[in-house]
C-alpha positions in Angstrom: 12.8 -9.9 4.4 15.4 -7.7 3.7 16.8 -9.5 0.8 13.9 -8.0 -1.5 14.4 -4.3 -0.2 16.7 -2.1 -2.1 19.6 -0.5 -0.8 17.9 3.1 -0.8 15.0 1.3 1.0 17.0 -0.1 3.6 18.6 3.2 4.3 15.2 4.8 4.6 14.4 2.3 7.3 17.5 2.2 9.0 17.3 6.2 9.3 13.9 6.1 10.7 15.0 3.6 13.3 17.9 5.7 14.9 17.3 5.7 18.6 18.7 9.4 19.3 16.3 11.8 18.0 18.9 14.3 17.4 20.7 12.0 14.8 17.4 10.2 13.6 16.2 11.5 9.8 13.7 14.4 10.5 10.0 14.1 8.6 11.0 16.9 5.8 14.4 14.4 5.4 11.9 11.7 5.0 9.6 13.0 2.6 12.6 14.4 0.3 14.3 10.7 0.6 15.4 9.4 -2.9 13.3 6.1 -2.0 10.1 7.6 -1.6 10.7 9.9 -4.7 11.6 6.8 -6.8 8.0 5.0 -5.3 6.2 7.8 -6.0 7.5 7.8 -9.5 6.8 4.5 -10.1 3.4 4.7 -9.0 2.6 7.5 -11.0 3.8 5.7 -14.0 1.6 2.8 -13.7 -1.7 3.5 -14.6 -4.4 1.9 -12.3 -7.3 -0.4 -13.8 -10.6 1.3 -13.1 -12.2 -1.6 -12.5 -9.8 -2.6 -9.5 -10.9 1.1 -7.9 -14.5 0.1 -8.1 -13.9 -3.0 -6.5 -12.0 -1.7 -3.7 -15.1 0.8 -3.1 -17.4 -2.1 -3.0 -15.3 -4.0 -0.7 -15.0 -1.2 1.5 -18.8 -1.2 2.2 -19.0 -4.6 3.0 -19.9 -5.5 6.5 -17.0 -7.1 8.3 -18.5 -10.5 8.0 -19.0 -10.1 4.3 -15.3 -9.0 4.2 -13.7 -11.9 6.2 -15.7 -14.0 4.0 -14.4 -12.4 1.0 -11.0 -12.7 2.1 -11.1 -16.4 2.9 -12.4 -17.2 -0.5 -9.5 -14.9 -2.0 -6.7 -16.8 -0.1 -8.4 -20.3 -1.3 -8.3 -18.8 -4.8 -6.0 -20.0 -7.2 -2.9 -17.6 -7.9 -4.0 -17.4 -11.7 -7.4 -15.8 -11.0 -5.9 -13.1 -8.4 -2.9 -12.3 -10.5 -4.2 -9.5 -12.0 -5.3 -8.0 -8.6 -2.0 -9.0 -7.2 -0.3 -7.0 -10.2 -2.5 -3.9 -9.7 -2.1 -3.8 -5.9 2.0 -4.2 -6.2 1.9 -1.0 -8.4 0.7 1.1 -6.0 2.0 -0.5 -2.7 5.1 0.4 -0.8 7.0 -2.6 -0.4 7.9 -2.0 3.1 4.9 -0.6 4.5 2.3 -2.4 2.7 -0.1 0.3 2.3 -1.4 1.8 -0.6 0.4 5.1 -1.6 -1.1 8.3 -2.6 -1.8 7.0 -6.4 -4.9 5.1 -5.0 -6.1 6.4 -1.8 -8.0 9.5 -3.3 -9.9 6.9 -5.4 -11.0 5.0 -2.3 -13.6 7.4 -1.0 -12.1 7.1 2.5 -10.8 9.7 5.1 -8.0 7.5 6.5 -6.4 4.9 4.1 -5.8 2.6 7.2 -9.3 2.7 7.8 -10.2 0.9 4.6 -13.0 -1.6 5.7 -12.3 -0.9 9.3 -16.0 0.0 9.9 -19.2 -1.9 9.5 -21.7 0.2 7.8 
């Protein structure tokens, strides 16, 4: 999995995983790391399709069963029909973390980005 990660990305993760807390990168250092700044710049320059924001909001309102069904359908759908959505997600996704960046979170209308679709309304 490391072969697709930039040298800066690897440095970021390695410095966070140092066992000794006195030698580990601080939170402030992490927030100022060049890799995060580059990821932020990349996502800020990539406009997000408003249709995808609407779709994510609608998905987050579905019941757990409907979300699971939609995920199963998406998994079995051809790559061509989902390419637009994958491209948009990759514009706002941090490659190592797999989580949306701040470029999309404010548009999701949720308090916690990890809770996207986590509750059954």
